[in-house]
Every structure is written in C-alpha cells, then in structure tokens.
C-alpha positions, 0 to 999 in steps of 0.5 A: 499500499502507498503512504501519502501525504496529506493535503493540507486542507487550508481554506482558498478564502484568506478573510472576509470583509462584510459579504467580500470574500478574499482568496489566496488566489488573489491576494497571490496576485497582489503580492506577486505585482507589488513585491515584483513592482518594488523589486523593479523600482529597486532596479530602475537606473542601477541595473536595468539601463534607461528606466527610471523609478516614476517609468517603474511605477506606471509600467505596473498599472499597463502590465497588470492590465496586460496580466489580467486581460491577457491572461484570461484571453489566453485560457478562452483561446488555448484551453476551452474555446469551444466551451466559452463560444458556447458561454460568452457570458463567463468570459469575464466572470475571473473569480470563477477561476481560469487564467494561463499564463502564456495568455497573460505574457503574450498582454504583457508583451502588447502592453510593454511594446504601448508603454515603450513607444508612448514613453520612448523608452528601449522596448529591449529595457521594459522587458528586462524590468518586467522578466525580472518580477515574473518569477515573484508572481510565478511563485505566489501564483503557484502557491495559490494553486496548490492551496486550492488545490488545483493543477495538481500532479499525475498519479505517483508512489514517490514519498511526498506524494499527496491526495488531492481533494479534487483528483480522486483517491490517487496519491499524486505529485505535488506539481504546483510546488514544483513548478513555484520551485522552478519557474520561482525560486530557481530562476529568480535566483538565475536573473538575480545572479545575471543582472549583477553580472556587470558585462550581461546588466550592461546588455539590454534584452539579456535578463528577457532572453534568459527569462524565456528561455528559463521559463520554457525550460522549467515549464516543460520540465513540470508538466511532465509531472502535471496532470493534463486539464481533464477536459484537453488531455494531452493535444499530441501523444506525450505532450501537452498544452503548457510544453506546445505553448512553452516551446515557442518561449524557449527557443525566443528566449535562445534567440533574444541571448545570441543576439544581445550577449 
C-alpha cells in the first residue's frame, strides 16, 4: 500500500470583509504585482539601463491590465474555446477561475510595446524589468494553485505524493510546488545573478532572453509531472498544451540571448 502525505486543507478564502470574500488566489496576484513592482523600482537606474523609478511606477499599472486581460483571454482561447463560445457571458467572470500564464505573457508583451512607444524607452529594457519581476508573481501564483488543490500532478508512488481533494484517491505529485520552485525560486535566483554580472547587465534584452528560455525549460520539465487538464488531455501523444506553448518561449529566449550577448 502506497503511503501519501496529508494535503493541508487550507481554506481558499483568506478572509472576508462583510459579504466580500478575499481569496488566496487574488492575494497571490496582488502580492506578486506589488513585490515585483518594488523590486523593479530597486533595479531601475542601477541594473536596468534607461528605466527610472517613475517608469516602474507607471509600468506596473499597464502590466496589471495586460496580465488580467491577457491571462483570461489566453485561457479562453488556448484551453476552452468551445465552452466560452457557447457561454460568452462567462468570459469576464474571472473569479470562477481560469487564467493562462502564456496568455498573460502575451498581454504584457502588447502593453510593453505600447508603453515603450509612448514613453520612448528601449523595449528590451522594459522587457528586462518585467522579466525580473515575473518569477515573483509565478511563485505566489503556484502557491495559490496548491492551496486551492488545483493543477495537481500525475499519480505517483513517491514518498511526498499527496491525495488532492479533487484528484481522486490516488496519491499525486504536488506539481504546483515543483513549479513554484523552478519557475519562481530557481528562475529568480538565475536572473538575479545575471543582473549583477556587469557585462550581462549592460546589455538590454539579456535578462528577458534568460527568462524566456528559463521559463520554457522549467515549464516543460514541470509538465512531465503535472496532470493534463481533464477537458483537454494530451494534444499529441505525450505532449501537453503547456509544453506546446512553452516551446516557442524557449526558442525565443535562446534567440534573444544569442543576439545581445
């Protein structure tokens, strides 16, 4: 008989203010944006050329819009287009869940291009700033996924496997924690080291290239342990949607890094 760790049953609702329920998922987005913004303010003018603290303050507002709108539309288009085509009224109902990192990334790319044109700043410098903050948001987001018991891993007999509330009786990989470590902690550490290596830090676009390639690798690896979405499954034998969407990121990261280093 396979033993499994007990899943920590944490209430998805962090606290309530009257009739308003504040969920951990919402707090994760808020913490990721606020902490990431403060980190970019710290790096502005020091490790990211051409970006001031005023620019960082304005950029966080633009990026918040890109993350929310892009993340939701990405989920609608990439994962459940037929459902939302039949139920268009559900598209703006983000509190029911359903956000895509890759969609959020595309949303942020759009606002980054617009912001660069409006403020006449090097787009690569803006990309570096956003990518330095992204692992912070990814870490908190994956921890919120774990608290919610969603996006769990594949069935496993490893000693740290858990039985998730909505994952059936089989012990499963806590893949949300794997992603929090790889996409959050490890990627943040790599980018921080790169930002403080003089030659690399002086080349706009280097940090963005490292992020794209690093996230692509981390997500592709994590997907081998993550249970594919039940409504989607494998899009090709052994290939998940997350891996398919991460492969272009990996290639783009290598291309950008090769051009600027």
